[in-house]
Backbone as ProteinMPNN parsed JSONL, in Angstrom:
{"seq_chain_A": "MYWVYSEMSRECLLQEEMVAEEVSIDHRVHSRIIGGRGRGIRKIMDEFKVDVRFPRPNDPDPNLVQISGLEENVWDCKDHLLNLEEEFVSLFAL", "coords_chain_A": {"N_chain_A": [[107.132, 122.289, 150.325], [105.358, 120.24, 149.647], [104.009, 121.204, 147.36], [106.05, 121.201, 145.413], [106.523, 118.469, 145.245], [104.032, 117.492, 144.256], [104.005, 118.795, 141.812], [106.192, 117.596, 140.591], [105.192, 114.988, 140.417], [103.127, 115.368, 138.634], [104.595, 116.023, 136.366], [105.841, 113.549, 135.915], [103.631, 111.928, 135.313], [102.767, 113.165, 132.947], [104.953, 112.639, 131.3], [104.776, 109.886, 131.072], [102.567, 109.549, 129.445], [103.423, 110.487, 127.091], [104.513, 109.784, 123.79], [106.691, 108.597, 121.202], [106.873, 108.482, 117.772], [108.06, 107.054, 114.812], [108.028, 107.82, 111.402], [108.026, 107.086, 107.956], [108.606, 109.375, 105.538], [108.7, 110.594, 102.339], [111.706, 112.071, 101.445], [111.801, 114.088, 99.577], [109.586, 115.68, 99.911], [109.841, 116.934, 102.311], [110.736, 119.635, 102.539], [108.549, 121.001, 101.52], [106.58, 120.406, 103.388], [107.714, 121.541, 105.672], [107.831, 124.223, 104.921], [108.098, 127.779, 104.101], [110.465, 129.443, 106.012], [109.866, 127.725, 108.079], [107.211, 127.902, 108.707], [105.072, 126.232, 107.93], [105.492, 123.706, 109.234], [105.541, 124.549, 111.888], [102.924, 125.414, 112.181], [101.569, 122.98, 111.905], [102.638, 121.587, 114.13], [101.646, 123.192, 116.205], [98.893, 122.911, 115.782], [98.429, 120.153, 116.225], [99.657, 119.807, 118.62], [102.23, 118.63, 119.021], [105.664, 117.533, 118.682], [107.748, 117.709, 115.931], [110.362, 116.217, 114.232], [112.734, 116.399, 111.72], [114.989, 114.444, 109.665], [118.574, 114.86, 109.795], [121.027, 115.945, 107.378], [123.14, 114.035, 107.392], [122.073, 111.736, 108.48], [121.295, 108.213, 108.534], [118.851, 107.319, 107.348], [117.144, 109.196, 105.22], [114.44, 109.651, 105.067], [113.146, 109.316, 107.465], [111.054, 110.545, 109.866], [110.427, 111.968, 113.026], [107.841, 112.003, 115.384], [106.61, 113.367, 118.331], [104.709, 113.383, 121.356], [101.508, 113.55, 122.983], [99.801, 110.442, 122.786], [97.392, 110.16, 121.128], [97.441, 112.599, 119.741], [99.838, 112.34, 118.365], [99.272, 110.195, 116.614], [97.231, 111.376, 115.087], [98.611, 113.499, 113.897], [100.513, 112.068, 112.46], [98.893, 110.775, 110.546], [98.011, 113.054, 109.187], [100.444, 114.087, 108.149], [101.182, 111.967, 106.456], [99.101, 112.108, 104.618], [99.635, 114.628, 103.501], [102.104, 114.019, 102.361], [101.333, 112.161, 100.39], [99.769, 113.804, 98.762], [101.691, 115.73, 97.884], [103.615, 114.076, 96.622], [102.113, 113.094, 94.532], [101.975, 115.366, 92.989], [104.563, 115.517, 92.051], [104.566, 113.441, 90.276], [103.227, 114.35, 88.08]], "CA_chain_A": [[107.649, 121.043, 149.819], [104.264, 119.471, 149.062], [103.75, 121.715, 146.008], [107.116, 120.706, 144.549], [106.297, 117.041, 145.061], [102.9, 117.256, 143.37], [104.412, 119.256, 140.483], [107.042, 116.537, 140.043], [104.309, 113.87, 140.088], [102.421, 115.774, 137.421], [105.576, 115.886, 135.284], [106.026, 112.117, 135.657], [102.429, 111.453, 134.629], [102.79, 113.682, 131.579], [105.98, 111.928, 130.547], [104.306, 108.53, 130.804], [101.584, 109.588, 128.372], [104.101, 110.919, 125.879], [105.045, 108.734, 122.935], [107.438, 109.047, 120.024], [106.59, 107.611, 116.638], [108.83, 107.341, 113.611], [107.262, 107.586, 110.185], [108.813, 107.301, 106.753], [108.002, 110.352, 104.632], [109.613, 110.863, 101.225], [112.539, 113.245, 101.743], [111.566, 115.138, 98.579], [108.484, 116.557, 100.321], [110.124, 117.546, 103.616], [110.79, 121.097, 102.459], [107.179, 121.507, 101.319], [105.884, 120.297, 104.677], [108.314, 122.527, 106.575], [107.371, 125.533, 104.461], [108.994, 128.927, 104.198], [110.862, 129.83, 107.379], [109.319, 126.769, 109.044], [105.824, 128.236, 109.072], [104.19, 125.08, 107.726], [105.643, 122.706, 110.283], [105.133, 125.16, 113.164], [101.456, 125.384, 112.207], [101.182, 121.586, 112.167], [102.98, 121.254, 115.513], [100.694, 123.894, 117.069], [97.558, 122.332, 115.583], [98.342, 118.817, 116.819], [100.336, 119.843, 119.917], [103.287, 117.631, 118.981], [106.971, 117.975, 118.221], [108.12, 116.966, 114.729], [111.79, 116.353, 113.932], [113.148, 115.864, 110.43], [116.366, 113.94, 109.731], [119.684, 115.722, 109.384], [121.602, 115.455, 106.114], [124.039, 112.889, 107.557], [121.364, 110.603, 109.073], [121.277, 107.068, 107.617], [117.587, 107.235, 106.607], [116.698, 110.577, 104.984], [112.973, 109.725, 105.063], [112.617, 109.037, 108.8], [110.593, 111.716, 110.612], [109.99, 111.576, 114.36], [106.756, 112.798, 115.964], [106.454, 113.046, 119.747], [103.642, 114.099, 122.052], [100.499, 112.639, 123.513], [99.59, 109.369, 121.815], [96.343, 110.46, 120.15], [97.909, 113.704, 118.914], [100.88, 111.814, 117.489], [98.62, 109.43, 115.547], [96.526, 112.317, 114.206], [99.629, 114.219, 113.141], [101.092, 111.108, 111.52], [97.932, 110.665, 109.444], [98.033, 114.316, 108.447], [101.699, 114.16, 107.401], [101.125, 110.98, 105.378], [98.205, 112.663, 103.598], [100.394, 115.672, 102.811], [103.105, 113.352, 101.525], [100.632, 111.603, 99.229], [99.383, 114.936, 97.922], [102.876, 116.322, 97.277], [104.236, 113.111, 95.724], [101.298, 113.035, 93.311], [102.343, 116.535, 92.181], [105.824, 115.194, 91.391], [104.29, 112.469, 89.212], [102.643, 115.017, 86.901]], "C_chain_A": [[106.554, 120.239, 149.124], [103.998, 119.91, 147.629], [104.789, 121.202, 145.031], [106.899, 119.225, 144.252], [105.153, 116.787, 144.092], [103.212, 117.729, 141.954], [105.298, 118.207, 139.818], [106.201, 115.335, 139.645], [103.573, 114.149, 138.793], [103.338, 115.616, 136.208], [105.764, 114.416, 134.922], [104.832, 111.547, 134.908], [102.406, 111.922, 133.18], [103.803, 112.94, 130.73], [105.537, 110.515, 130.2], [103.337, 108.505, 129.634], [102.218, 109.971, 127.039], [104.625, 109.711, 125.115], [105.843, 109.381, 121.812], [107.209, 108.015, 118.933], [107.461, 108.027, 115.467], [107.999, 106.965, 112.399], [108.151, 107.9, 108.989], [108.038, 108.208, 105.801], [109.057, 110.723, 103.594], [110.376, 112.167, 101.453], [112.325, 114.386, 100.753], [110.457, 116.106, 98.999], [108.73, 117.242, 101.658], [110.081, 119.07, 103.539], [109.403, 121.696, 102.241], [106.376, 121.458, 102.608], [106.403, 121.356, 105.646], [107.877, 123.934, 106.205], [108.414, 126.621, 104.637], [109.206, 129.361, 105.634], [110.253, 128.941, 108.458], [107.876, 127.02, 109.421], [104.897, 127.038, 108.971], [104.272, 124.08, 108.866], [105.276, 123.277, 111.65], [103.615, 125.146, 113.291], [100.955, 123.975, 112.528], [101.46, 121.213, 113.622], [102.031, 121.945, 116.495], [99.306, 123.259, 116.99], [97.41, 121.004, 116.315], [99.012, 118.723, 118.183], [101.365, 118.711, 120.037], [104.604, 118.303, 118.605], [107.341, 117.096, 117.03], [109.581, 117.264, 114.418], [112.094, 115.658, 112.614], [114.592, 115.412, 110.516], [117.379, 114.992, 109.29], [120.295, 115.14, 108.114], [122.486, 114.211, 106.251], [123.373, 111.683, 108.215], [121.259, 109.462, 108.054], [119.999, 106.955, 106.782], [117.038, 108.65, 106.421], [115.18, 110.753, 105.012], [112.357, 109.643, 106.459], [112.332, 110.318, 109.584], [110.087, 111.234, 111.967], [108.945, 112.559, 114.875], [106.643, 112.393, 117.426], [105.403, 113.948, 120.369], [102.696, 113.097, 122.672], [100.08, 111.675, 122.406], [98.553, 109.704, 120.739], [96.781, 111.581, 119.202], [98.969, 113.232, 117.915], [100.259, 111.049, 116.321], [97.907, 110.352, 114.566], [97.513, 113.078, 113.32], [100.263, 113.309, 112.09], [100.182, 110.944, 110.305], [97.961, 111.899, 108.561], [99.294, 114.416, 107.58], [101.712, 113.167, 106.239], [100.189, 111.438, 104.257], [98.894, 113.768, 102.807], [101.433, 115.057, 101.876], [102.461, 112.824, 100.243], [100.255, 112.705, 98.242], [100.596, 115.52, 97.176], [103.556, 115.37, 96.294], [103.432, 112.996, 94.43], [101.594, 114.232, 92.411], [103.646, 116.281, 91.422], [105.587, 114.276, 90.186], [103.741, 113.132, 87.95], [103.67, 115.442, 85.921]], "O_chain_A": [[106.817, 119.613, 148.097], [103.78, 119.063, 146.762], [104.44, 120.805, 143.92], [107.078, 118.787, 143.115], [105.282, 115.955, 143.195], [102.737, 117.13, 140.989], [105.171, 117.955, 138.619], [106.477, 114.716, 138.618], [103.418, 113.262, 137.954], [102.914, 115.136, 135.157], [105.838, 114.076, 133.741], [105.002, 110.767, 133.97], [102.061, 111.151, 132.284], [103.541, 112.643, 129.565], [105.89, 110.001, 129.138], [103.295, 107.519, 128.898], [101.61, 109.794, 125.983], [105.113, 108.747, 125.704], [105.683, 110.566, 121.518], [107.341, 106.813, 119.163], [107.584, 109.214, 115.166], [107.349, 105.92, 112.375], [108.926, 108.856, 109.007], [106.959, 107.857, 105.323], [110.171, 111.118, 103.94], [109.777, 113.228, 101.629], [112.638, 115.535, 101.063], [110.394, 117.229, 98.499], [107.911, 118.049, 102.095], [109.458, 119.719, 104.379], [109.119, 122.789, 102.73], [105.585, 122.358, 102.889], [105.623, 121.991, 106.356], [107.585, 124.747, 107.081], [109.467, 126.411, 105.239], [108.255, 129.615, 106.373], [110.135, 129.35, 109.613], [107.367, 126.411, 110.362], [104.033, 126.846, 109.826], [103.249, 123.654, 109.402], [104.747, 122.551, 112.492], [103.078, 124.898, 114.371], [100.033, 123.802, 113.324], [100.62, 120.596, 114.277], [101.651, 121.354, 117.506], [98.631, 123.092, 118.005], [96.387, 120.755, 116.952], [98.948, 117.68, 118.835], [101.374, 117.949, 121.004], [104.643, 119.483, 118.257], [107.256, 115.87, 117.114], [109.986, 118.425, 114.349], [111.76, 114.49, 112.416], [115.352, 115.923, 111.338], [117.065, 115.892, 108.511], [120.095, 113.963, 107.812], [122.571, 113.414, 105.316], [124.051, 110.691, 108.485], [121.146, 109.71, 106.853], [120.059, 106.537, 105.625], [116.521, 109.239, 107.37], [114.688, 111.881, 104.984], [111.158, 109.879, 106.614], [113.244, 111.074, 109.921], [109.401, 110.215, 112.053], [109.128, 113.775, 114.814], [106.586, 111.202, 117.734], [105.226, 115.102, 119.977], [103.045, 111.932, 122.862], [100.013, 112.05, 121.236], [98.83, 109.541, 119.551], [96.521, 111.517, 118.001], [98.991, 113.672, 116.765], [100.665, 111.227, 115.173], [97.966, 110.14, 113.355], [97.266, 113.271, 112.13], [100.517, 113.736, 110.964], [100.65, 110.971, 109.166], [97.939, 111.798, 107.334], [99.215, 114.789, 106.409], [102.201, 113.488, 105.155], [100.456, 111.185, 103.082], [98.755, 113.841, 101.586], [101.617, 115.513, 100.748], [102.986, 113.02, 99.147], [100.409, 112.545, 97.031], [100.523, 115.772, 95.973], [104.025, 115.805, 95.242], [104.006, 112.822, 93.355], [101.477, 114.124, 91.19], [103.824, 116.758, 90.301], [106.322, 114.332, 89.2], [103.784, 112.542, 86.871], [103.334, 116.013, 84.883]]}, "name": "protein", "num_of_chains": 1, "seq": "MYWVYSEMSRECLLQEEMVAEEVSIDHRVHSRIIGGRGRGIRKIMDEFKVDVRFPRPNDPDPNLVQISGLEENVWDCKDHLLNLEEEFVSLFAL"}
């Protein structure tokens, strides 16, 4: 019983450290970030140890992306995604 209790405590502590952040990223670059067969976004999620969710077609805001994970990882991933967005949007301007 003690092991189950300490495992549950560990789960609670991990959940407390988890955060979810929403960031607006131009919907035109979502497919470039996701990449072929999702390879791009899987690489980003593995690198930053976060979960990234893109909006569904019927969502009210097509630009709203949600990042969840440990706070520092979420902020780092957010910065990375915003840099990618800037890079891809500049390509559209050419």
